[in-house]
N, C-alpha and C positions, 0 to 999 in steps of 0.2 A: 504494500500500500504506500502511496506517495506520502512522504513526510511533509509536515507543515510548520510554519512559524506562527506562534501564537503570541499576540500582544494584548495585554489587559490594560485598559484605561479606566481608572476609577474616578468618577466625578461626583462630588457632593455639593449641593446647592443650599443657599440660605433659605430659611423658611419664608422670608419676605418675598423672594423672587421665584423660587422653584420648590419642588419637593425636597424635603430635608433628608430623604433616604438616599444613600449613595446608589449610583447606577454603575454597573460593570459592563463594559463593552469588550467583546472578543473580536479581534481583527485577524483574519487569516490571509495568507498570501494570495489565495485565489480570488480575493476581493469580497468574499462573503463576510457578514458580520452577525453576531448574536448579541442581544442586549437583555439584561436581567436586572431587577432590583436586588440589592444585596441580600435581602431576606429570602429571595427565591433560590439562591445558589449556595446556601450553607450545605456543606458536605456534597458539593456539586460533583457529579460523577462523569469522568471522561469515558464514554463508551468506546471500546476498542482503541484506547489511547495509543497514539503513535507520535506524540509530540516530543521533539528532542530539545527544544529551546523555548523558554518562556520569559517574557518581560512584563513586570508589573509596574505600571506607571500611575501616579496620581498627582493631583495638583494641590498646592498648599499656599496660603497667603492670600492677599487681597487682590482679586481680579474681578471679572464679570460675575463670578459665582460666590465671591466672598471667601471666607476662610474654609478651605476644603480638605484639611487633613482628616482622614477618616479611618485609615487602615494602620493598625499597629503591628500585627503579625500575620503571617501566612502559614498555614499548616497543610502539609501534604500527608495523606494517609494517617492523620491524627498525630503526626510527629512534627514538632516545630522545626522548620528548616532554617529560617533566617528571619530576624526582626526587620521589618520594612522601614529602613531609614533612607534619608536622601530623597531625591526626586525620582529615583527608579530602583528597581531590584531585578537583577538578572540571575536566573537559576538554570543550570544546564542539566543534561542527562535525566530527562523525565520519563524515560521509557518504562520505568517500573512504577510510575505514579498513576493512580486511577481516581484519586479524590483530592479536592482542595477546599479549604475552609478559610474564610476571611474573618478577621476579628477586628471590630471597630475600636477606635481609641480616640477620645475627645480631649486628650491631655494637650498641654501647651509646652511640651518639652521634647527634647530629642537627645538620644545618647550618641556621642561621637567619641570613639575610643573609650577611655576610662572616665570621661566627663559627661555630665548631663547638663545641657544648655537650654535656656528658654528659647522658644521658637520665634518670639517677637521681641522687639525693643521695649524697654521698660516704659511704663505709662502710668506712673503714680504721681499724686500731688500731695501726699502726706508721708511723713517719716513713719517708720515701723511703730514708734510709740504713740502715733496719732497726731503729732504736731503737724501743722500745715507747712508745706514747702512753698515759699513765695513764688508767684508767677511775676516775672519782671519783663515788661514790654519796652520800657524806655531805654533808648540807646545809651545815654550817658550814665544812667543808673547801673545798667548792666556792666559797663566798662569799669566802674569803680567798686564792684562787689568784692567782698572778702568773706561772704557767707553764702550758704547754699541757695540756689534758685533754679527755676526751670523756665522754658519758653517753648512756643511753637516756632517752627521755621518761618521766618518773615512775619511772625505774629499772626499767622493764618492757621485756623484749626485744621490739623491733619494727623492727629495722634492715633486715630484708628488704624492707619496703615503704618506710620513711621514712628510712633511713640513720641515722647517728649525729648527735648534737648536739655541736658543738665550741665551746670558747671561742676568742677571737680570738688568744690567745697561741699556740695550736696553729696557727692560720692563718699567723701571722707567724714561726713557728719556722724558723730557717735550715736545719734538717735536711730540710725539705720535707714539707708535708702532702699535696700532690697527687701522683698517680702521674707517672711520667716522661712527658714530652710534654704535660703539662697544668699548669694553675696556677689558683689561686683568683682570680676576676676582680677587677680594680681597680674603683673607683667609676666611672671613665670607661668601662670596658667594659660595666658594667651600663647606663650611659646609652646606649651604642651599641645595645644590644639593645632597650631601650624606645623609642628614637627610630625604629629600623627598624620597630617594630610600631605606629607611629602616635602615640607620645608616652605619657607616664606615665598620663594619664587613662584610656586604653583598653588599654594594653599588658598590664595584669594579667589581664584576662579572656582574652586570647589565649594567656596562659601557664598558666592554671589547668586542671587536669583537669576534664572535664565531669561534671555530675551530682552526686549527694550520697552516693555510696558511701563516700567519704572526707571530703568537705567537708560542713560544716554547711549546712543550707538557709538562704537560697535560693541560695547560690553565684552571686551576681549576675554576669552577663556572661560566664560561663565558656564558652569555645569550644575552647580548646587548639589553635587553628588553626595555631600555629607549631610544635607538637609538643614544647614544653618540659615539659609534664606536671607542673606544679607541684602539690605536695601540702602539706597543712596539718600539718606535723610539730610545731607548737608550739615552745616555747622554754623555756630554763631561766634564770630571772631572776638578777640580781646577788646576791640573798640566798640563792640555792641552791634556791628553790622552783620549781615548774613551772606553766606557764600556756598557754592558747590552743590546745591540741591540737584539731584538727578545724576550727578557725576561722581560724588564721593560719599561714602558711608564711613563715618568715624566713630570709634567706640572707646570709652575711657577704660583704663585699668585703675586699680586702687593703689598703685605704686607711685610714690613720688620720685621725681628726678631733681633733687635739690630743693631749695626753699620756694622757688617761684614756679616750677614746672612739674608736670606729671606725665607718665607714659600713656600712650594710646595706640590703637591699631586703626588703619585705614584700608578700605577696599576702594578701588578706582576703576572707572569705566574703561580706561585705555590700556590696562594690563591685567595679568592674572595673579599678581603678587598680593600678599598682605604686608602692608608697610608699617614698620615700627618707628615711632618718633616720640618726642616729648615737646609739649607746648604749655603756655600759660594756664594756670588753674582756673582763671575766670572765663575761659572759652567754653562754649556750649557744644557738647557732643552727645550722641546717642549712648545708651547704656544697655548692654546685654548681660544678663546674669547667668551664673553657673551655680549648680546645686552644691550645698555644703557636703563635705565628705561624711560618710556614715561611720 
């Protein structure tokens, strides 16, 4: 029997726009398609299975369908084969497989190597103890800050997609910026991530959202294969002005570099690297949290 290539595309839609139940589409090389609701294919049986290659693809993040992460794990013949992380999952040698089960997960985290990262940029306006974090819109006031604050890029509401921009004083505030069980990564923890992804030269592409829906073209090397889903939220400069929305995504570390500076990481539209640098503490960057060690 002629062998086929099977590609699975999982799409989940927001309740406001479409059905909330994920839809699974099977695409075969002969051009035929099969479509099922996720509830219809639990323990789905491949009759006379002869597939030798399978690709599981889903969409995550804000796009036409909203936040679409829905599949945590894929089970074949009731044995967990691989956790579904990143933007795709490829499994070879399915000649012995005759059943598949999809397990939904609505969590907002992703495991990358030994670390568990939040899927989205931080979007809080209170410290962990309940105290309010000031929103500062005025340019001169922002430039003179020595205490924690946040803002929207260009003072335009966009935090549903990009989160908020925080200065480093908020990151370092002893009242706690990150939710319970999480923390802002240290400089060393950012290194752990980039090293796991093959080093700084290539790690950025593996962390960036694919395509140009949010990123400026050409978005070089973007595969998002680790599932980090890095977005170009831009930044607020030390003089209180804004820059680089759509082209740069910058993320604070919790590590100082001297009295005036702190370390951060940047993803850029024009290359596949993750860039390490240090800048003034009153700059506004995105924050992505990592889970505390158990």
